[in-house]
C-alpha positions in Angstrom: -20.8 -14.3 18.4 -18.1 -13.3 15.9 -16.4 -15.8 13.6 -12.7 -15.2 13.1 -10.1 -16.6 10.7 -6.5 -15.6 10.1 -4.4 -15.9 7.0 -0.7 -16.2 7.6 1.9 -16.7 4.9 5.1 -18.7 4.5 6.8 -15.5 3.6 6.2 -11.9 2.5 4.4 -11.1 -0.7 2.7 -14.5 -1.0 -0.6 -12.9 -1.7 -2.1 -12.6 1.8 -3.5 -9.1 1.4 -5.3 -9.9 -1.9 -6.6 -13.2 -0.5 -8.0 -11.5 2.5 -9.7 -8.9 0.3 -11.2 -11.7 -1.9 -12.3 -13.7 1.1 -13.9 -10.5 2.6 -15.8 -9.9 -0.6 -16.9 -13.6 -0.8 -18.2 -13.5 2.8 -19.9 -10.2 2.2 -21.6 -11.7 -0.9 -22.8 -14.6 1.3 -24.6 -12.0 3.6 -22.0 -11.6 6.4 -21.1 -8.3 8.0 -17.3 -8.5 7.6 -14.3 -6.5 8.8 -10.6 -6.9 7.9 -7.9 -6.8 10.5 -4.1 -6.7 10.4 -2.5 -6.4 13.8 0.8 -5.0 12.6 1.7 -3.8 9.1 5.0 -2.4 7.7 4.4 -0.2 4.7 4.9 3.3 3.5 1.8 2.9 1.4 -0.7 4.4 3.8 -4.3 5.5 3.6 -6.4 7.9 5.7 -9.5 6.8 7.5 -12.6 8.9 8.1 -11.4 9.4 11.7 -8.3 11.1 10.3 -5.9 8.3 11.1 -3.4 6.2 9.1 -3.7 2.6 8.2 -2.0 0.4 5.6 -3.3 0.8 2.1 -4.1 -2.9 1.9 -6.6 -2.6 4.8 -8.3 0.3 2.9 -8.8 -2.1 0.0 -10.0 -4.8 2.3 -12.5 -2.5 3.8 -13.8 -1.6 0.3 -14.2 -5.4 -0.3 -16.3 -5.6 2.9 -18.4 -2.7 1.8 -17.6 -0.7 4.9 -15.7 2.5 5.7 -12.1 2.0 6.8 -11.1 2.4 10.5 -7.9 2.9 12.4 -8.8 -0.3 14.3 -8.4 -2.4 11.1 -4.6 -1.9 11.3 -3.8 -0.7 14.9 0.0 -0.8 14.5 1.5 0.6 11.3 5.3 0.7 10.9 6.6 3.2 8.3 10.3 2.4 7.6 12.9 5.2 7.5 16.7 4.8 7.6 17.0 1.7 9.8 14.1 2.7 12.0 10.4 2.9 11.7 7.8 5.6 12.5 5.2 3.8 14.6 1.5 4.6 14.1 -0.7 3.3 16.8 -4.5 3.3 16.2 -4.0 5.9 13.5 -1.7 8.3 15.2 2.1 8.8 15.4 3.4 7.1 18.6 7.2 7.3 18.2 10.1 6.2 16.1 12.5 3.4 16.9 14.2 0.2 16.0 14.1 -3.4 17.3 14.9 -2.5 20.9 12.0 0.0 20.8 9.5 -2.7 19.7 10.7 -5.2 22.3 10.3 -2.6 25.0 6.8 -1.6 23.7 5.6 -5.1 22.8 3.2 -5.4 25.8 1.7 -1.9 25.2 1.4 -2.5 21.5 -0.2 -5.9 21.9 -2.7 -4.4 24.3 -3.7 -1.8 21.7 -4.0 -4.5 19.1 -6.3 -6.7 21.2 -8.4 -3.6 22.1 -8.9 -2.8 18.4 -9.6 -6.4 17.6 -12.4 -6.5 20.2 -13.9 -3.2 18.8 -14.1 -4.8 15.4 -15.7 -7.9 16.7 -18.4 -5.8 18.2 -19.1 -4.3 14.7 -19.3 -7.4 12.6 -20.2 -11.1 12.6 -17.0 -12.1 10.8 -13.4 -10.8 11.0 -10.7 -11.9 8.6 -7.2 -11.3 9.9 -4.0 -11.0 7.9 -0.6 -11.8 9.3 2.7 -10.1 8.3 5.7 -11.8 6.9 6.0 -15.4 8.2 5.4 -17.2 11.5 8.5 -19.2 10.8 10.8 -16.2 11.4 11.6 -17.7 14.8 14.5 -15.3 15.4 11.8 -12.6 15.8 9.3 -14.7 17.7 9.9 -13.1 21.1 8.8 -9.7 19.8 6.1 -10.9 17.5 2.7 -9.4 17.7 1.8 -9.8 14.0 1.5 -13.6 13.5 1.5 -16.2 16.2 2.1 -13.6 18.9 -1.4 -12.3 18.1 -3.0 -15.6 17.2 -2.0 -17.2 20.5 -3.1 -14.1 22.5 -6.5 -14.0 20.8 -6.9 -17.8 20.3 -7.5 -17.3 16.5 -7.4 -20.2 14.1 -5.0 -19.9 11.1 -4.9 -20.9 7.5 -1.3 -20.9 6.1 -0.7 -19.5 2.6 2.0 -20.7 0.3 3.0 -19.2 -3.0 3.8 -21.8 -5.7 4.8 -19.1 -8.1 8.0 -18.5 -6.0 9.0 -22.2 -6.1 9.7 -24.4 -3.1 6.1 -24.3 -1.8 6.2 -27.8 -0.4 9.3 -27.0 1.6 7.9 -23.7 2.8 4.7 -25.3 4.1 6.4 -28.3 5.8 9.3 -26.2 7.0 6.9 -23.7 8.6 5.3 -26.6 10.4 8.6 -28.0 11.7 9.8 -24.6 13.0 6.7 -23.9 15.1 6.2 -25.2 18.6 3.3 -27.7 19.1 0.8 -25.2 20.5 1.3 -22.9 17.5 1.1 -25.9 15.1 -2.3 -26.7 16.5 -3.6 -23.2 15.8 -3.0 -23.8 12.1 -6.1 -25.6 10.8 -5.2 -25.9 7.1 -3.1 -24.5 4.3 -3.8 -23.2 0.8 -1.7 -22.9 -2.3 -1.7 -19.5 -4.2 -0.9 -18.5 -7.8 -1.0 -21.9 -9.4 -0.7 -22.1 -13.1 -1.7 -25.2 -15.1 -3.5 -28.5 -14.2 -3.9 -28.8 -10.4 -4.1 -32.6 -10.7 -0.4 -32.6 -11.2 -0.1 -31.4 -7.6 -2.2 -34.1 -6.0 0.8 -36.1 -4.7 2.2 -33.0 -3.2 -1.0 -32.2 -1.3 -1.1 -35.7 0.1 2.6 -35.4 1.2 2.1 -32.0 2.9 -1.1 -33.1 4.7 0.7 -36.3 5.9 3.7 -34.4 7.2 1.8 -31.6 8.9 -1.6 -32.9 9.7 -3.0 -29.8 8.3 -6.0 -29.9 5.9 -5.7 -28.7 2.3 -8.2 -25.8 1.9 -7.7 -25.5 -1.8 -5.5 -24.3 -4.7 -6.0 -20.7 -5.9 -5.1 -20.3 -9.6 -3.1 -17.4 -11.0 -5.9 -14.7 -11.4 -5.2 -12.1 -14.1 -7.7 -9.6 -12.6 -5.6 -9.4 -9.4 -3.2 -7.2 -11.4 -6.0 -4.5 -11.5 -5.9 -4.2 -7.7 -3.5 -1.8 -5.9 -0.2 -3.4 -4.8 0.8 -2.7 -1.2 4.4 -3.8 -1.3 7.1 -1.8 -3.0 8.6 -5.1 -4.3 6.0 -4.8 -7.0 7.9 -1.8 -8.4 11.3 -3.5 -8.5 10.8 -4.7 -12.1 12.8 -3.4 -15.1 10.4 -2.0 -17.6 10.6 -1.1 -21.3 10.9 2.6 -21.6 9.9 2.7 -25.2 6.6 4.4 -26.0 3.7 2.1 -26.8 0.8 4.6 -26.3 -0.2 8.2 -26.6 1.2 9.3 -23.2 4.4 8.3 -21.5 4.7 9.1 -17.8 8.0 8.5 -16.0 8.2 8.0 -12.3 11.7 7.7 -10.6 11.7 4.8 -8.3 12.8 6.5 -5.1 14.5 4.5 -2.4 11.9 5.4 0.2 8.9 5.7 -2.2 5.6 6.1 -0.4 1.9 6.1 -1.5 2.8 4.9 -5.0 -0.8 3.7 -5.4 -1.4 7.4 -6.5 -0.2 6.2 -9.9 -2.6 3.2 -10.2 -5.5 5.1 -11.8 -3.1 6.4 -14.4 -1.8 2.9 -15.1 -5.4 1.8 -15.7 -5.7 4.0 -18.8 -5.3 2.2 -22.1 -3.4 5.0 -23.8 -1.0 5.7 -20.9 2.3 4.0 -20.1 3.5 4.6 -16.5 7.2 3.6 -16.3 8.9 3.3 -12.9 12.5 4.2 -13.6 14.9 2.0 -11.7 18.1 3.3 -10.1 21.0 3.4 -12.5 18.6 4.1 -15.4 18.1 7.6 -16.9 14.7 9.2 -17.2 13.3 8.5 -20.7 13.9 11.4 -23.0 10.5 11.2 -24.7 8.4 11.3 -21.5 5.4 13.6 -21.7 5.2 13.9 -17.9 7.6 13.2 -15.0 6.0 12.5 -11.7 8.1 12.8 -8.5 6.2 10.5 -6.1 5.8 10.6 -2.3 8.7 9.8 -0.1 9.0 8.7 3.6 12.5 10.3 3.8 12.4 13.3 1.5 15.9 14.7 2.0 17.6 11.3 1.7 15.7 10.6 -1.5 16.6 14.0 -2.9 20.3 13.2 -2.3 19.8 9.9 -4.1 17.8 11.6 -6.9 20.9 13.7 -7.6 23.3 10.8 -7.2 21.3 8.9 -9.9 21.7 12.0 -12.2 18.0 12.3 -12.4 18.2 16.1 -11.7 20.2 16.5 -14.9 17.7 14.3 -16.8 14.8 16.3 -15.3 16.4 19.6 -16.4 16.7 18.3 -19.9 13.1 17.1 -19.9 12.0 20.6 -18.9 14.1 22.3 -21.6 12.3 20.0 -24.2 9.0 21.3 -22.9 8.1 18.3 -20.7 5.8 18.7 -17.8 6.6 17.8 -14.1 4.3 17.0 -11.2 5.4 16.5 -7.6 3.3 14.6 -5.1 3.8 15.2 -1.4 7.5 14.5 -0.8 8.0 15.0 -4.6 6.3 18.4 -4.2 8.8 19.3 -1.4 11.7 18.3 -3.6 10.6 20.7 -6.4 11.1 23.7 -4.0 14.2 25.8 -3.4 15.0 24.7 0.1 14.3 21.6 2.3 15.2 21.7 6.0 15.0 19.1 8.8 16.4 21.1 11.8 15.2 18.5 14.4 16.2 15.4 12.5 12.6 14.2 12.1 13.4 12.0 9.1 17.1 11.3 9.8 20.1 13.6 10.2 19.6 17.3 11.0 20.1 18.9 7.7 19.2 21.7 5.3 19.7 21.3 1.5 18.8 23.1 -1.7 15.8 21.7 -3.5 15.5 21.2 -7.2 14.6 24.9 -7.6 11.7 24.3 -9.9 9.0 25.9 -7.7 9.3 28.9 -5.4 8.6 27.1 -2.1 10.6 26.3 1.0 9.7 23.4 3.4 10.7 22.9 7.0 10.0 19.4 8.4 8.4 19.4 11.8 6.9 16.9 14.3 3.3 17.8 13.7 1.7 15.7 11.0 -1.2 16.5 8.7 -3.5 13.5 8.2 -6.9 14.2 6.7 -9.4 13.5 3.9 -9.6 16.5 1.6 -12.0 17.7 -1.1 -10.6 20.3 -3.5 -11.6 22.3 -6.6 -9.4 22.9 -9.6 -10.1 26.3 -11.1 -7.6 25.6 -14.0 -9.3 22.4 -15.1 -12.7 23.5 -14.0 -13.6 20.4 -11.9 -13.3 18.9 -8.4 -11.5 15.9 -6.9 -10.8 14.5 -3.5 -8.0 12.6 -1.8 -6.1 12.6 1.4 -3.1 14.4 3.0 -0.3 12.6 5.0 2.7 14.8 5.4 5.1 16.5 7.7 6.4 20.0 7.0 5.5 23.6 6.9 5.7 24.8 3.3 6.1 28.5 2.5 5.7 30.4 -0.8 8.7 32.5 -1.8 7.7 33.2 -5.3 4.5 35.3 -5.4 4.0 34.5 -9.1 3.1 30.9 -8.3 -0.5 29.9 -9.2 -2.5 28.3 -6.3 -3.6 24.8 -7.4 -6.2 22.5 -5.9 -8.1 24.6 -3.4 -9.6 23.3 -0.2 -12.0 26.2 0.0 -9.4 29.0 0.2 -6.5 26.8 1.2 -4.1 25.8 -1.6 -3.0 22.1 -1.4 -0.3 22.9 -4.0 1.0 25.4 -6.5 1.8 25.6 -10.2 4.3 27.6 -12.2 3.0 30.6 -14.2 3.4 28.7 -17.5 1.8 25.5 -16.1 4.9 23.4 -16.8 5.7 22.5 -13.2 3.1 21.7 -10.5 3.1 20.1 -7.1 0.6 19.2 -4.4 0.2 17.5 -1.0 -2.9 15.7 -2.2 -2.7 11.9 -2.5 -5.3 10.0 -4.4 -6.2 12.9 -6.7 -6.4 10.7 -9.8 -9.0 8.3 -8.5 -11.8 10.7 -9.6 -12.6 9.7 -13.2 -13.5 13.2 -14.4 -10.5 14.9 -12.9 -8.1 12.3 -14.2 -9.4 12.6 -17.7 -9.2 16.4 -17.8 -5.7 16.2 -16.3 -4.5 13.7 -18.9 -6.2 15.6 -21.8 -3.7 18.4 -21.2 -1.1 16.0 -22.7 -3.1 13.9 -25.2 -3.0 14.8 -28.9 -6.8 14.2 -28.9 -9.1 13.9 -25.9 -9.2 10.3 -24.5 -12.2 8.2 -23.7 -13.8 8.1 -20.3 -12.7 5.2 -18.0 -14.1 4.2 -14.7 -11.3 3.3 -12.3 -13.5 2.6 -9.3 -15.7 0.2 -11.3 -12.6 -1.6 -12.5 -11.5 -2.2 -8.8 -15.0 -3.4 -7.9 -15.1 -5.8 -10.8 -11.7 -7.2 -9.9 -12.8 -7.8 -6.3 -16.0 -9.6 -7.5 -14.0 -11.7 -9.9 -11.5 -12.6 -7.1 -14.3 -13.5 -4.8 -15.9 -15.8 -7.3 -12.6 -17.5 -8.1 -12.1 -18.2 -4.4 -15.6 -19.6 -4.2 -14.7 -22.0 -7.0 -11.3 -23.2 -5.7 -11.4 -22.9 -1.9 -13.5 -24.8 0.7 -15.1 -21.7 2.0 -17.7 -23.7 3.9 -14.9 -25.4 5.9 -13.2 -22.1 6.5 -16.5 -20.7 7.9 -16.9 -23.7 10.2 -13.4 -23.4 11.5 -13.9 -19.7 12.1 -17.2 -20.2 14.0 -15.9 -23.1 16.1 -13.1 -20.9 17.4 -15.5 -18.6 19.2 -17.4 -21.3 21.0 
């Protein structure tokens, strides 16, 4: 018999993904075989599973917390937003593109796939921790919901509601959620927890009593603000919408334009973990810093639209000046396509049918097409003399129009990217390439005045997960959560 518990939130970005990861690690440490599950996710930060399918990046982290390989069944429906619509990924594969009417029409089919994946995971483990999306109190969307109470009622799964005190108004958000739900959905919620609390929790005792009296839900605990959580990958692009100081405070300054449809920005996390590296996400309306050592053009869900905006921001002019000063440029996936001479979307795959000039920094041309490359990839770098690995998620057929380009990152004989003859401009389709410690250090040493010290990014993530799990053991009634989860399957 498989125990199941679901964490839903009073809103987006209240910490559900991280709490699920921490709870998964805590249960694993108690000896359970655990699997994470998110019925429907909306994110352009995707990961590739061993089966060659796409899931949300948060579920990849949660699988790591469980000590198990990721699977397409951990996130059976993934929505990747693009220009008012979303590309729909079902059990790892592209199913279509559409807006709200599409989802209402497909709700029954999508819920069927979700329940199918849920049952598959239950057969693999003795505990499943489910994460909701957004808020169950979005009653205007309830008829098409398959992510929160739509799933919980269909699967008869007990729920713990998460409120974020760091946002303010947490009492109203907990009680308001209760008041907006019908009685049958209220009864599925067995308790609530408060996340990101700073200070003395005794000051909140009266509030806990009030919320319990008004909702009938049990207080499962108060989670403090945990510094180590900042070492874990963020899923939501909201984490990037923060103005940063562009002044140099370390040996290396890496500037990343904050594209409107930025995707897979966790590529930069290992670089941010380096003590002598500053990674600055440059907000719209702000020029690229003139003293950057490296400019990285990140992935994009809608490459042509983001290239238009790149030029609108004047970043193409800033980038040209950066290159004249001898600065280096790296394009990742969509950023790699932007570096080319031509970008074409003849079938309107990402939006309007359009062909535009690229930035003209690499002699490549790309035509977007319906077929999608999704795979884990191991590569060798003859220039740096090492290997690394990552994953590919991209649309498009890229052709070389400059024979002087140097093949870079080889999958056996297949180049995953190219570099200019002088090594100043490079691009690749490979995501996750900086996770490998040795490759990252050799890459960064090209820019450092002196070679930097070795750091272990993977160990840092593992340590953060262990710290998070221990903090949850200290502050949550995990024994009660386990009892609730087990009772649901009886």
